C-alpha positions in Angstrom: -10.8 14.3 0.3 -8.9 10.7 -0.2 -6.1 10.0 -2.2 -7.3 9.6 -6.1 -4.3 10.2 -8.2 -4.5 8.1 -11.2 -8.0 7.3 -10.7 -10.6 8.2 -13.4 -14.2 8.3 -11.9 -15.9 7.8 -15.0 -12.9 4.8 -16.6 -11.1 4.0 -13.2 -7.6 2.9 -13.5 -6.7 1.1 -17.1 -6.1 -2.0 -15.0 -9.7 -2.5 -13.2 -13.1 -0.9 -14.3 -15.1 1.3 -11.7 -18.6 0.7 -11.1 -19.0 3.8 -8.6 -20.4 6.3 -10.4 -19.9 10.0 -9.7 -16.5 11.3 -8.6 -16.6 12.4 -4.6 -16.9 15.9 -4.2 -13.9 17.7 -2.0 -16.2 18.8 0.7 -18.1 15.3 0.8 -16.5 14.5 4.1 -19.3 12.2 4.8 -17.5 9.2 6.2 -21.0 7.4 7.5 -21.6 5.1 4.5 -17.7 4.0 4.4 -17.8 0.3 5.6 -14.4 -1.3 6.8 -13.6 -3.8 3.9 -13.0 -7.9 5.5 -9.9 -9.2 5.9 -11.4 -12.8 6.9 -10.2 -15.0 4.3 -13.8 -16.3 3.4 -14.6 -13.0 2.3 -12.4 -12.4 0.3 -12.6 -13.8 -3.4 -10.0 -16.0 -4.5 -10.1 -18.3 -7.6 -10.6 -21.8 -5.6 -14.2 -19.7 -5.5 -16.6 -20.2 -8.4 -16.7 -17.6 -11.3 -19.8 -16.8 -10.1 -19.7 -15.9 -6.9 -15.9 -13.6 -7.8 -18.0 -12.0 -10.9 -19.8 -9.8 -8.6 -17.0 -7.7 -7.1 -16.4 -4.7 -8.2 -13.6 -2.5 -7.4 -14.4 1.1 -6.0 -12.8 4.1 -5.3 -12.9 3.1 -1.5 -11.0 0.0 -2.8 -8.6 1.6 -4.6 -7.6 4.6 -2.0 -7.2 1.5 0.3 -4.9 0.0 -1.9 -3.2 3.3 -2.1 -2.7 3.5 1.6 -1.5 -0.2 1.5 1.0 0.7 -0.9 2.2 4.0 0.8 2.5 2.4 4.2 4.9 -0.4 2.6 6.8 2.2 0.5 7.5 3.7 3.3 8.3 0.9 5.6 10.8 -0.4 2.5 12.0 3.4 2.6 12.6 3.2 6.3 14.3 -0.2 6.3 17.0 1.1 3.8 17.9 4.0 5.7 18.4 1.1 8.9 20.7 -1.5 6.9 22.4 1.8 5.3 23.0 2.6 9.2 24.0 -0.7 10.0 26.4 -1.0 6.9 28.1 2.2 8.2 28.6 1.2 11.8 29.9 -1.9 10.1 32.6 -0.4 8.3 33.1 2.5 11.2 33.8 -1.0 13.6 35.6 -2.6 11.2 38.1 0.1 10.4 38.6 0.9 14.5 39.2 -2.8 14.8 41.8 -2.4 11.8 43.8 0.9 13.5 43.8 -1.7 16.6 45.4 -4.2 15.4 47.9 -2.3 13.8 48.9 -0.2 16.5 49.9 -3.6 18.4 
């Protein structure tokens, strides 16, 4: 089952209305009707489009799950970068100490 933590199928998350219907059953593994979302800029509603064309957009549970997955991936990337920077800082500190020892011994 998709990640629906914090998602109420009847009322939706507090910031986005859910206009789907019933919640997915845990044994509902039918992915045939899950069409991928377009990422082409002309297909994404924006403030530059007339209001009438953006008012038809409904935030579905699939959108919510996709957004959650993207946030999780971004969070993992940030955590990985933080670990990398921490490792670089430690290496820099080690090199600084080594250089100080070399200079002190001369």
